[in-house]
N, C-alpha and C positions, 0 to 999 in steps of 0.2 A: 461842191462837197466831194471829198475823196472817200471812196469806199474801200475798206481793207478786206479784200476777199481772201479766203484761206489759200495758202500757198500749196498748190498740188502739182506744180509743174517741175519741182526740183527732183530730178530722178538721177540715180546712180547707175552707171553701166558696169555690169560684172560679167566675167567670163567663166562659164561652167560648161565646157564643151562647146557651147555656142554663146554668142553675145545676147545678154538679156538686160532688161532695164528694171530696176527696183525703185519704186517711188514711195515717198512717205504716205502713210495712211492706207496703203494698198497691201493686199496679201502678197507675201513673198512667193516667188515662183518655186516650183518643185526643186529640191536639192539645195535650197538656201534656207538656213535656220537663223532665226533672230537670236536665240540663246543656245549655248552649248550645254549638253546634258552631262551631269556629274556621275561619279561612281556610286553604286549602291553599297549598302553595308555588306551584303552577301559577296559582292565582288571583292571588296577590300579584305574580308576574312579569307576568301579563297587565295588571294595573293600572299597573305601572311602565312597561310598553311603551306603553300608551295615553298616559300623561303625557308620555313622551319624544316621541311623535309630535306631540302638541299643542304642546309647547314648541318643536319644530323649525319648526312652521308659524307660530307667533306671533313668533318671534325677529326676522325681518326687519321686521315691523310695529312691534315695540317699538323697534328701532333707529331707524326713521324718526321715530317719535314723539319720541324723545330728541333727535334732530337738529332737528326742528321746534321743540322747546322752546328749543334754543340759538339758533335764528333769532329767536324771540320775545324772548329775553333781550337779544340784540344790538340789536334794534329798540328796545326800551325804553331801552337805554343811549343810543342816538342821540337819541331824543326827549328824554331827560332833559338832554342836553347843550344843546340849543337852549332848553329851558325854563329851565334854570339861567342861561344867558347873558342871556336877556331879563330875568329877575327881578333879576339882579345889576346890570344896566345901570340899571334903574329906581331902584335903591337908591344907586348910586354914579355912575359915568360910563360912557363908551362901552366896549362889550365886543364882540369880534370872534370869530366862529366860522368857521374856514377848513376847507373840504372839498377834498381832493385825491385823485384816483383812484389815485395811486401814492405818496402821501405817508406812508402807514402803514408799519409794520414789514414787511419782506420784499417791499416794493414793492406792497403791497395798499392799498386805500382807507383813509384816515385823517382824523381831525378833531382840530383843536386849538382851545383857547379862550385868547384873549389879552385882557388888560384894559389900557386906557389909564391912565396914571398922571400925576400932576401933578409936573412936574420943577422948578418954581419956586414959592416961596411967593407967594400972592396971584394966581397965574395963573388964567385962565379955565378952566372945566370942559372937559376934553378932549372932542373930538368925533370922529365916525367919519372925516370928511373932513380934519380938521386933525391927525390923529395919524399918525406914521410907524410902520407895523405890521410893518416888516422884523424878522425874528428877530434878537434881540440888541440892538436899538435901545433907548436909555434911555427912550423914551416909552411903552413897553409892557412887559408881563411875561406870561410863560406861566402859566396857571392849571391847565390839565389837557389831556390828550390821550387819544384813543381810536382804535384799541386801544393797549394798552401793549406793551412789548417782548415778543415771543413766547417760548415756553419754550425753543426751540432754533433753531439756524441753519436757515433755510429753512422754518420752520414757518409755517402759514397762520393768523393770528389770527382770521380770520373763519370758519374751518372750511369747511363746505359752502355758506356764504352767498355770494351775488353781490350786491354793493352798488353802486348807481348813482344819481347825482343828476341830476334833470331840472329845467330851467327852467320857468317858467309856461307856455311854449308847448309843452312836452313834448319839448324837445330835450335829449339827453344831454350833460352837461358833465363835463369832467375836472377842473375847478377852479371853486370858488365861495367868495367871502367874503361872509358875511351879518353885518352890523354893527347892533347895537342901541344906542340912545342913552338918556340919562336922561329924555328927554321922550317916550319911547314911539315914536319914529320908527325905521324900519328901512330900511337901505340895502343894496345888493348890487352886486357886480361879479364878472365871470367870468374875470378875469385880474388878476394882481397889478399889472400895469402900467396898467390902465384906471382911470379915475376912478369913484368911487361914484355910483350913481344911486338914486333912491327906489324901493324895492320896491313894486310895485303888484299883481303877481300872486301865485300860491302855488307856489313850488318844492316839490319832493318828493324823498324818497330811498326807493327801492325796495330792500328786503332780501329776496332770494329764495333758497330752498333749491335748489341746482342738481341735487339728486338727486330730490326729490319734487315740485318746483314750488310748494311752499308759499311764500306771499308775505305780507309785512307792509309797510305804507307809512307813512312819516313825512311829514306835510304841515307846511309851514313858512309859515303865514300872516303877513302883515306887521303886523297890528294885534292879534294875540293869541298865546297860547302854542302851541307845536307840538302837533299831534294825531296819534294813531296809528290807522290803520284797516287792515282786511284788504284 
């Protein structure tokens, strides 16, 4: 007759600093636990509290970072407008970018792009000085504007940004027309009633976060594309 004795000789060798043997039915040696201990409610609440404190501290910084990102996005859009205008003028004919400190939605700064068009077959290529750039005139057409219409009445399309154009001498201007020709020349005037003159310096547009002081600058050189710098 075969007797089935309890199996007590199956042991497992573990290494905890020194080799030890753990056998079924026997007490585990010191340092070896059969079950892992979980977290208590007090420990979980303490961790949640620490996370809440860290979130409260980081929230203002995160908000400022998001606002600065909006400033960078607006600056890129302004730079793209001048780059687009110059490139289109080289491919076609004269293109005008108008800056007005109160020409945008809600009386905020705004930019418009207008393109000269040929009104008669066989006519000469339109130029900056020979085109009537008045809004609605048959010699030009509106291509784009920035910013677009805000979401609601009284909304500020620039958010926390303060945008300002400066002439090459560093004088703030409320109005500026910069015109590009198909021959790569650039003209400027700082009043719609003034004649165009050849642009020789480098105007710039500063876009500054009024809350954090973060600033991006768009430089508008006469002989190359617009550039963005801190």
